[in-house]
N, C-alpha and C positions, 0 to 999 in steps of 0.2 A: 136215445137221449143220454148223454154224459151226466154220471152221477159225480158231483165233485164233494169232496173232502171238506167239511164246515170251516176249517182252518187253513183250507189251501191257498188262500192269499196272503198268507204270512208262513208259509212254509215251503221250502224248496223241493218240491216234488220229484224232481230229478235225482235228488239223493236218496229219496226214501225208497226201500225200508233203512230204517236206521241201524247203527251197529250196536245199540245197546241189548243186553242179554235179558231174556224172559223173566220176568221178576222184578226188574230193576224200576226205579221209581223215576230217574231222571226224566225220562218222557212225560210223566205225571206232571211235573213241575212247569216243564217247557209248555202242557196243555195248560196250565195255571196261568202261566206268564202271558201267552198268547189271549186267553180269554181276558185276562186285566186288562190289556192294550186296547181291546173291542170295548170295554166298559168306560174307558177313560178318554176323553175327548183330545188327543194328541195329535200332531202334525206329524206322521209316521215317517216323512221324507227326515224328519229331525231326532228320529230315534236310533241310536247306535247300540248294538250288541257286542260287548268284549267278553273272550274267554281266553282262559291260560290251557294249561295241557294237562292230560287225565280223562277220566269218562265224562266228566261234565264239561270238559274242555272242548267237547266235539259240539255243543250246543251252537255256537255261533256259526258253525257251517250249515245248520238246518233251517235257521230261521232267515225268512225272505226279508231281511231289511239291511242297512248298512252295517257289516259286522266284521269283527277281527279275532282272529284264532292266532294267539299271540304266544311267546316262550314261555316257559314254565316259570310260575310265580310272578309273571310280570303283567299281569292283565290290567292291575289298578293303575302301573306307572302309564301303559299305552291309553288308558280310559283317561288318566289326567291330563295327558297331552291333548286327547280330542275336547276335552271341557273348556281347557284353559286356551286352546287354539280357537274355538267357536263356542263360548258360553250358551249359544242359543241352542245347542245340542242337548238331549234328554240320554243320558250315556249310562246304560245299564250293563254290570258287571256278572255275568251267570258262570261260575267256576266250582271247584271242588274245596272239601276242607284241606287236603294237602297242598292244593295249588295256593290257597289263600291264605293260610294260617300257618304253614311251616313254610316253604321257600317263599313265599311272598308276604311272609307275616310282618317283616319291618316294614313294607309298604303298607300294609292293611292297618298298622297301627299309626303311621304317620299320616295317612288319610283320613283317618279319623280326627286324629290331634288338630289338623288344619281346618277339618269342617268341610272336605271338599265335597261338591254338590254331585254325588255319585250315587245310586243305588246300587247296592251290593248283595248278590242272591247267592249264598254259600250252600251248595248242596252236600250235606255230611252223610257220608256211607261208613266213616269211623274207620278206613283203611285207604290204601294206596292201591284201587281195585285193578288199575288198568295194566301196570306194572309187576302184579304179581301178589298183591295182598300183604304189602308190607306194613308194619306198624305206623301210625299216624299220630299226630299230635291231638288227635280227637279221640283215638281208642281207647276204649273204657278199661279202666284197671281190670286185671285177670282176663280180658278177652284174648284169645289166641290170634296170632298172625304167622306169616310165613318167617318172618324174624323175631316173633316172640313165641316159639312152641308150647311153650310152658305157662303161657298167659304173660300178659302186659302188666308190669309194676311202677311204669311212668304215669305221673299225675298226668291227666288230660286236659287241655283248655277247654274251659268254659267259656264258648263264642260268644254269647249273648253278654257276659260279664266282662269279657275282654273289650268288645266295642262299646259297651257303657263306661268303662273306667276311661279309655281313650277320647269319648267326648262325641261319640255318635247320637245324632239327634232323634232317631226313629230305630228301636232294635225289637224284633220280633222272631219267634221260632213257631214252625209247624211241620208237622209230618205230611208226608203225602196222601196220606188217607184222608187229611182235613182239606181236600178239595178246595171245597167253596170258600173255606176262611181264608186258605191260602192265596186264593184268587183274590178276594178282597182285600187283604192284607198289599199284597202288590200294587193292586188299584189305588190303596191309599197311600202308599209310599211313593208312588210314581208322581202324585200331585203334591208332593212336600218338597222343600229346599235341604239342601245339606247332606251329611253322610249318613246313610240310611243301610240298614244290616237287616235282610232277612234270612235266618238260617232254615232250611228245609231238611229234615230227618228223612233219608231214603233207604230203602233195603237195597242191599247187596246180596243177593241170591247165590250168585255163583260162587262167590269166594270166600268173604268173611262170614254169611250164613252157615254156610257149607263146614268150613273149619272149626267153627265153634257148634256144629251140631243144631243149628237154630230152625231147620226146616226151609220151607220154599219162601218165595215170593209173599204168596197168600199167608203163610204161617206169620211172616214178620207183621204184616198187614192186620193180622187178627192182635197180635201182640201190640200195634200201637193203639187199637180198638180198646183193648183191656186195660192199658196201662198208662195211656196218655191223659192228663190232667190239665185243663184250662185254667189259669191264673191270670189275669191280665194285671199289669201293673205290680207283678210280683218282684221282690228285689233280685237282681241279676245274681247276685251270690249265692242263691237259693237253687239255681236251676241248673246245677251241675249234673252229668248224666253219668251214671253207673251201667254196669255190665247187666243187661235184663232188667234194668228197675224201673222206677217210675219215671215217664218223661212230661215235665212241665214245660207247656206250651201256653201261647199268647202273644199278646201287645205288652212287652215290659218297659218299653222307653217313648214316649213321644214329647219331645221338648224343642224349644227354639234356638236358635244361635245363629250369629252371622255366618254366613259360608266365607270360604277362604277369598272367594274374589270380591264380595263386600267389605270384608276386612283391609284388603288391600287398597281398593278404591277410597274408602272411608279415611285410611291411614295418609295416601296421598294427597285427598283433597285438601285434608287439614294442614299438612306441610306446604304443598306448592299452590294450595287455592286457585285462582282462576287460570292459572299457567297448565294447570293440570290436563291432561289427555287421559280419559278414562283406560284403564285395561279391559281387553275384551269388548269394547263398544266403539263408538264414534266419539271425536273431540268436541 
């Protein structure tokens, strides 16, 4: 009798085992995403996953859906093209903090400003793990990396605040310890329109934790257990993350705004009236 993995239908089993390190939380985030897909009634033939470069950028290659492993920092532009080319698609960007808010930061803020209909799942491990553990725009102050051996002294991005300030309609943060809450959050975001951002705090046991003497992946998960505090709808200005300080989690933003395509269609309809051919649809 063949025993199948319960998520085998949505994983490219020919590529398993994956490349992620023992103790890494990316696989847990993937599990939450697949579990969320199974909870929500979506046509999986119309779900696309886009990722960039980095540890989390490998996600697209393991999920058995239409997927794109794109260039560094360009996951959101690729996803934008997919969504505008075929508005019926549910487009999900899954990538890392360095890919999305460093080299891809300009794309991130303008996609939020336009309210593009994309779900962005940003897996934050506080460093550029795949390329050697360099300082990232999310590295907490005082944390050590290969390029900040005496500690980081640059203020890091507060990703929920950045997304909120730029216009995202759904903003949440969970750690990979909160597997059920993360799954429910992704499922909820999949049913909403507009630019949605879920930050996932994930352990990097091989590089970040080792350099900062934080222990193993299990030690980091225990830290999340002891120091994560759930505060739904907390002001995003208050949820910045320090070095080994309290991590505020929850759903912070859930609001309505016209999406980019809805705004375009409404504007052209007002100007052109009956002559208008709907963008992304039929005349």
